[in-house]
C-alpha positions, -999 to +999 in steps of 0.1 A: +132+704+255+131+684+287+140+647+284+111+625+293+104+588+298+071+572+290+052+555+317+019+539+307+019+562+277+023+594+298+054+615+295+074+618+328+101+644+331+135+635+345+150+649+377+181+661+359+160+686+339+141+701+368+167+701+396+162+738+404+124+736+407+121+710+435+139+710+468+157+677+461+154+645+441+134+629+469+107+655+466+107+652+428+103+614+430+075+618+455+057+642+432+062+619+402+050+589+422+019+608+433+011+616+396+016+579+387-007+569+415-035+592+401-030+577+367-033+541+381-064+550+401-082+565+371-069+544+342-064+510+359-089+510+387-116+531+371-118+556+400-132+587+383-140+606+415-133+643+413-103+641+435-086+613+415-095+627+381-084+661+392-051+648+405-044+631+372-055+660+350-038+688+370-005+669+373-006+662+336-010+699+329+016+708+355+044+685+342+036+690+306+043+727+308+080+723+319+111+723+297+148+730+303+151+766+293+178+775+269+163+803+248+128+812+256+128+821+292+101+847+287+068+845+269+065+856+233+039+859+206+003+853+214+009+843+250+028+875+257-001+895+241-026+876+263-006+884+294-001+920+286-038+924+277-048+911+311-020+923+333-003+952+315+031+935+316+048+901+321+063+914+354+029+925+367+015+891+359+044+872+377+038+895+407+001+889+408+004+852+403+031+848+428+013+869+454-018+847+450+003+816+455+020+831+486-013+839+501-029+805+494-029+784+526-036+747+524-034+722+496-042+732+461-033+748+428-030+783+413-036+788+376-040+814+349-074+807+333-084+812+297-105+841+309-073+860+318-080+856+356-058+840+382-078+812+399-073+787+427-083+751+433-085+736+467-073+700+467-080+685+433-107+695+409-105+689+371-105+721+351-105+727+314-094+764+314-059+763+327-031+779+307-004+780+333-007+759+365+012+758+397+011+730+422+012+745+457+006+714+477+034+712+503+050+681+486+059+703+456+081+727+475+085+719+512+117+701+524+114+718+559+092+743+576+111+773+561+088+797+542+119+806+522+115+772+504+081+782+491+096+816+479+124+798+461+099+774+444+077+803+433+108+822+419+122+791+401+089+781+386+091+807+359+125+795+347+111+761+335+080+770+316+077+760+280+060+789+264+052+770+232+032+744+253+015+772+273+007+792+241-010+761+227-035+762+256-047+797+247-083+800+235-088+806+198-052+801+189-062+785+157-086+813+149-060+840+157-035+822+135-060+819+107-069+856+110-032+865+109-027+844+077-058+859+061-045+894+069-012+886+053-029+873+021-051+904+018 
C-alpha cells in the first residue's frame, strides 16, 4: 500500500511510492500542488464551478487508485471479469485504453466507465462513473517535448494501480457479492 500524508483530510501520495510514474519529483510536486489547489478552491473558497469541482473529483479518483505494487500487478476477481466481459482480455483492454490515450490531443482524462466503455473528458468535468482514470494533461507526463515520455507514462501507469480500490468502484459489487454468498449457502 502506498504511504500517504493527510492534507486537509485528503490522502496525498508520497513521491517515493510513485517514482516510476512521473518524469521526476518536480512534476509529481506540480501535480500534487494542482490537486491541492482544486481542493482549496472548492472547499475553502466555495468555487463549485464545473472546472474546479471536476479538478478536485478527478484528481481524487486518480491519486486514490495508486499503490506500490508488490503482489497484485494484474486485476483479479470481479474487476478482471468486468474487463474480460467488455474487452475479451486484460491485454486487449490495456491496448484499447492506451491507444485512446495516445490519440487524445489536448488537456483531459481517459477513463473506463461503469458501462464498460472507454471515455474521454476534455479539461475537467465531474463524473460519477469512472472505474479507472488516467490524467493526460501534459503536466502529468511531460518533462520535455519527447513523445516517448507520454509512451513511458502510459506503460508505467498500469504498474501502480490498486485493483482492490478499482474493484470497489464497480457497479453492483455489493449485489454481486451477496449473490455469490447466497449461491454458496444454497
